[in-house]
C-alpha positions in Angstrom: 91.1 93.0 113.1 92.3 96.3 115.1 91.1 99.7 114.4 94.0 101.0 112.4 93.6 104.5 112.3 95.1 105.4 108.9 92.7 102.8 107.3 89.9 104.2 109.4 90.7 107.5 108.3 90.4 106.2 104.4 87.1 104.5 105.6 85.9 108.1 106.5 86.1 109.9 103.6 85.1 106.8 101.3 82.3 105.8 102.9 78.7 107.8 104.1 79.3 109.1 107.6 76.4 107.2 108.9 78.0 103.7 107.9 81.4 104.9 110.5 79.1 106.0 113.1 77.3 102.9 113.2 79.5 99.7 111.8 83.1 99.0 112.6 85.6 98.1 110.4 86.3 94.6 110.3 88.4 93.9 107.2 89.7 95.4 104.4 90.7 93.3 101.3 92.2 93.9 97.9 91.0 91.8 94.6 92.7 93.0 91.7 91.2 96.6 91.0 88.5 96.5 93.8 88.5 96.9 97.4 86.5 95.1 99.7 85.5 96.5 102.8 83.8 94.3 105.5 82.0 96.0 107.9 80.1 94.7 111.3 77.3 96.7 112.7 77.1 98.3 116.2 74.6 97.8 118.9 73.5 101.4 118.3 69.7 102.8 117.5 70.5 106.7 115.7 68.5 109.1 117.5 65.7 110.6 115.7 65.6 114.3 114.7 
């Protein structure tokens, strides 16, 4: 799935920022009243504070 800017904006409001920083949005799937968000982990090592 290409990164749709509107969907990515929605995901940024719903998920913690760490998930958005270290995962790519792959697929969104609506099932009844549920929304399934499929993510792919990026090969990025988080910096330690």
